LUMPABA-759603 format. One record per residue (C-alpha): residue in one letter; x, y, z; residue number from 1. Coordinates in nm, 3 decimals, padded with zeros to 5 digits. Example, Ala and Ser with C-alpha at 12.3 -4.5 7.8 and 13.67 -1.06 7.14 Angstrom:
<pts>
residu / u / v / w / num
A / 01.230 / -00.450 / 00.780 / 1
S / 01.367 / -00.106 / 00.714 / 2
</pts>
This chain:
<pts>
residu / u / v / w / num
M / -01.029 / -00.060 / -01.840 / 1
P / -00.679 / -00.175 / -01.926 / 2
R / -00.619 / -00.491 / -02.132 / 3
L / -00.328 / -00.667 / -01.963 / 4
F / -00.097 / -00.960 / -02.019 / 5
T / 00.239 / -01.074 / -01.886 / 6
G / 00.526 / -01.155 / -02.114 / 7
I / 00.894 / -01.175 / -02.184 / 8
E / 01.063 / -00.916 / -02.402 / 9
I / 01.278 / -01.034 / -02.692 / 10
P / 01.635 / -00.901 / -02.719 / 11
A / 01.695 / -00.656 / -03.005 / 12
E / 01.938 / -00.882 / -03.192 / 13
I / 01.688 / -01.171 / -03.189 / 14
S / 01.407 / -00.934 / -03.296 / 15
E / 01.621 / -00.809 / -03.585 / 16
R / 01.676 / -01.165 / -03.702 / 17
L / 01.307 / -01.250 / -03.674 / 18
A / 01.211 / -00.934 / -03.865 / 19
L / 01.409 / -01.065 / -04.163 / 20
L / 01.143 / -01.336 / -04.198 / 21
R / 00.874 / -01.085 / -04.294 / 22
G / 00.706 / -01.126 / -04.631 / 23
G / 00.616 / -01.413 / -04.858 / 24
I / 00.253 / -01.464 / -04.758 / 25
P / -00.003 / -01.241 / -04.930 / 26
G / -00.245 / -01.080 / -04.685 / 27
A / -00.037 / -01.152 / -04.374 / 28
R / -00.034 / -00.875 / -04.111 / 29
W / 00.324 / -00.870 / -03.983 / 30
I / 00.395 / -00.766 / -03.626 / 31
D / 00.644 / -00.481 / -03.581 / 32
K / 00.969 / -00.605 / -03.429 / 33
E / 00.930 / -00.361 / -03.137 / 34
N / 00.621 / -00.559 / -03.034 / 35
Y / 00.773 / -00.909 / -03.038 / 36
H / 00.725 / -01.082 / -02.704 / 37
L / 00.649 / -01.420 / -02.551 / 38
T / 00.311 / -01.408 / -02.375 / 39
L / 00.310 / -01.581 / -02.038 / 40
R / -00.045 / -01.508 / -01.920 / 41
F / -00.322 / -01.316 / -02.095 / 42
I / -00.517 / -01.134 / -01.825 / 43
G / -00.766 / -00.943 / -02.036 / 44
D / -00.974 / -00.633 / -01.978 / 45
V / -00.986 / -00.561 / -01.604 / 46
D / -01.079 / -00.265 / -01.389 / 47
Y / -00.806 / -00.060 / -01.223 / 48
S / -00.858 / -00.222 / -00.884 / 49
I / -00.791 / -00.568 / -01.027 / 50
A / -00.501 / -00.427 / -01.233 / 51
N / -00.341 / -00.302 / -00.911 / 52
D / -00.396 / -00.642 / -00.745 / 53
V / -00.236 / -00.814 / -01.045 / 54
A / 00.067 / -00.583 / -01.035 / 55
E / 00.111 / -00.642 / -00.662 / 56
A / 00.075 / -01.021 / -00.689 / 57
L / 00.331 / -01.041 / -00.970 / 58
G / 00.578 / -00.855 / -00.750 / 59
R / 00.584 / -01.153 / -00.511 / 60
I / 00.729 / -01.387 / -00.775 / 61
D / 01.084 / -01.486 / -00.680 / 62
R / 01.253 / -01.687 / -00.954 / 63
Y / 01.592 / -01.740 / -01.110 / 64
P / 01.682 / -01.583 / -01.445 / 65
L / 01.622 / -01.828 / -01.728 / 66
T / 01.757 / -01.904 / -02.072 / 67
L / 01.539 / -01.936 / -02.382 / 68
T / 01.600 / -02.060 / -02.735 / 69
I / 01.391 / -02.027 / -03.049 / 70
D / 01.370 / -02.370 / -03.208 / 71
G / 01.183 / -02.315 / -03.534 / 72
I / 00.913 / -02.128 / -03.720 / 73
G / 00.562 / -02.267 / -03.742 / 74
S / 00.196 / -02.177 / -03.750 / 75
L / -00.085 / -02.181 / -03.495 / 76
G / -00.430 / -02.306 / -03.574 / 77
T / -00.486 / -02.665 / -03.671 / 78
R / -00.746 / -02.652 / -03.947 / 79
K / -00.726 / -02.282 / -04.026 / 80
P / -00.383 / -02.138 / -03.940 / 81
H / -00.420 / -01.790 / -03.791 / 82
S / -00.063 / -01.698 / -03.693 / 83
I / 00.297 / -01.748 / -03.795 / 84
V / 00.515 / -01.791 / -03.488 / 85
A / 00.870 / -01.849 / -03.372 / 86
R / 00.849 / -02.149 / -03.140 / 87
V / 01.036 / -02.125 / -02.808 / 88
Q / 01.170 / -02.434 / -02.634 / 89
P / 00.942 / -02.506 / -02.337 / 90
T / 01.207 / -02.533 / -02.066 / 91
R / 01.114 / -02.629 / -01.713 / 92
P / 01.197 / -02.284 / -01.564 / 93
L / 00.978 / -02.116 / -01.829 / 94
L / 00.687 / -02.354 / -01.768 / 95
E / 00.717 / -02.306 / -01.391 / 96
L / 00.717 / -01.925 / -01.425 / 97
Q / 00.407 / -01.939 / -01.641 / 98
A / 00.232 / -02.185 / -01.406 / 99
E / 00.303 / -01.964 / -01.104 / 100
Q / 00.149 / -01.667 / -01.283 / 101
E / -00.154 / -01.875 / -01.374 / 102
R / -00.204 / -01.976 / -01.008 / 103
L / -00.169 / -01.615 / -00.890 / 104
M / -00.426 / -01.490 / -01.142 / 105
Q / -00.676 / -01.757 / -01.040 / 106
R / -00.626 / -01.668 / -00.671 / 107
L / -00.726 / -01.313 / -00.765 / 108
G / -01.051 / -01.452 / -00.906 / 109
L / -00.962 / -01.434 / -01.274 / 110
P / -01.084 / -01.724 / -01.488 / 111
A / -00.837 / -01.999 / -01.575 / 112
E / -00.660 / -01.970 / -01.909 / 113
Q / -00.842 / -02.204 / -02.147 / 114
R / -00.555 / -02.261 / -02.389 / 115
K / -00.260 / -02.483 / -02.310 / 116
F / 00.059 / -02.278 / -02.277 / 117
S / 00.265 / -02.312 / -02.594 / 118
P / 00.562 / -02.073 / -02.579 / 119
H / 00.599 / -01.871 / -02.898 / 120
I / 00.658 / -01.527 / -03.045 / 121
T / 00.388 / -01.417 / -03.288 / 122
L / 00.541 / -01.287 / -03.611 / 123
A / 00.227 / -01.240 / -03.823 / 124
R / -00.148 / -01.280 / -03.818 / 125
I / -00.286 / -01.459 / -04.120 / 126
R / -00.643 / -01.488 / -04.233 / 127
G / -00.746 / -01.699 / -04.528 / 128
A / -00.386 / -01.758 / -04.637 / 129
N / -00.331 / -01.991 / -04.929 / 130
G / -00.221 / -02.327 / -04.785 / 131
R / 00.048 / -02.366 / -05.049 / 132
D / 00.195 / -02.021 / -04.974 / 133
L / 00.206 / -02.103 / -04.603 / 134
A / 00.361 / -02.446 / -04.662 / 135
D / 00.629 / -02.294 / -04.889 / 136
Y / 00.702 / -02.021 / -04.634 / 137
L / 00.744 / -02.268 / -04.350 / 138
Y / 00.955 / -02.500 / -04.566 / 139
L / 01.197 / -02.219 / -04.654 / 140
R / 01.213 / -02.052 / -04.312 / 141
G / 01.098 / -02.312 / -04.061 / 142
G / 01.443 / -02.429 / -03.952 / 143
L / 01.547 / -02.107 / -03.780 / 144
V / 01.714 / -02.168 / -03.445 / 145
S / 01.843 / -01.883 / -03.228 / 146
R / 02.133 / -01.872 / -02.993 / 147
P / 02.016 / -01.906 / -02.632 / 148
F / 01.930 / -01.575 / -02.469 / 149
E / 01.906 / -01.490 / -02.101 / 150
V / 01.583 / -01.358 / -01.951 / 151
T / 01.631 / -01.150 / -01.637 / 152
R / 01.279 / -01.008 / -01.606 / 153
F / 00.919 / -01.044 / -01.713 / 154
V / 00.682 / -00.758 / -01.784 / 155
L / 00.321 / -00.662 / -01.723 / 156
F / 00.206 / -00.519 / -02.057 / 157
S / -00.103 / -00.324 / -02.153 / 158
A / -00.247 / -00.325 / -02.499 / 159
R / -00.500 / -00.115 / -02.680 / 160
D / -00.828 / -00.277 / -02.769 / 161
S / -00.753 / -00.414 / -03.114 / 162
I / -00.712 / -00.735 / -03.306 / 163
G / -00.360 / -00.788 / -03.173 / 164
G / -00.016 / -00.684 / -03.278 / 165
G / 00.049 / -00.382 / -03.062 / 166
P / 00.142 / -00.129 / -02.969 / 167
Y / 00.213 / -00.271 / -02.627 / 168
I / 00.319 / -00.068 / -02.325 / 169
A / 00.541 / -00.210 / -02.051 / 170
E / 00.351 / -00.105 / -01.739 / 171
E / 00.575 / -00.277 / -01.484 / 172
A / 00.889 / -00.494 / -01.500 / 173
Y / 00.964 / -00.770 / -01.251 / 174
P / 01.324 / -00.883 / -01.217 / 175
L / 01.416 / -01.249 / -01.197 / 176
M / 01.683 / -01.206 / -00.932 / 177
R / 01.700 / -01.509 / -00.710 / 178
Q / 02.061 / -01.622 / -00.694 / 179
A / 02.158 / -01.984 / -00.743 / 180
P / 02.295 / -02.131 / -00.421 / 181
A / 02.671 / -02.124 / -00.401 / 182
N / 02.836 / -02.462 / -00.362 / 183
D / 03.136 / -02.381 / -00.147 / 184
G / 03.200 / -02.740 / -00.042 / 185
G / 03.087 / -02.669 / 00.316 / 186
F / 02.839 / -02.853 / 00.533 / 187
D / 02.488 / -02.818 / 00.395 / 188
G / 02.290 / -02.984 / 00.672 / 189
R / 02.199 / -03.295 / 00.474 / 190
A / 02.306 / -03.635 / 00.597 / 191
A / 02.530 / -03.821 / 00.357 / 192
S / 02.393 / -04.151 / 00.237 / 193
A / 02.607 / -04.450 / 00.323 / 194
</pts>
């Protein structure tokens, strides 16, 4: 049974910059830069019939390309941090893309995602990290902001059964191709307000 999730790939130049943040926390398990991504919807372990239904349903998504920006480095896990992440600004187009995928997965009978969507790129998994080491790391590196980058597709990934971190395989890519309406100054069918 494949373990699936949808996500957004990170451009190589952004991945290179994020990879420079590796190190500084004893015991951290750093993610390889080739496996950096922003998860949109974790699907989980499904049989091949459901996997085919998922792939087909995702193909019906018709959205505009979107622009993302990394707006800092932080950690996930309130009492016991478990991950170091690059936070991504939660823009409206990103939230709408994620919400549409969530609705599609539920229509296929998959359980609702229990966690609130918090856009991020996981950089490292940490277990039992010293609080002081983590605080120092975030103080020194937490202000990272990337240039905006354009997203023109999302991907259906598969992962091996593991504790996370890859390798991930892009099973199918779905372009974000809808074109913004052209404003040519012509009549658009709406009555002007007086």
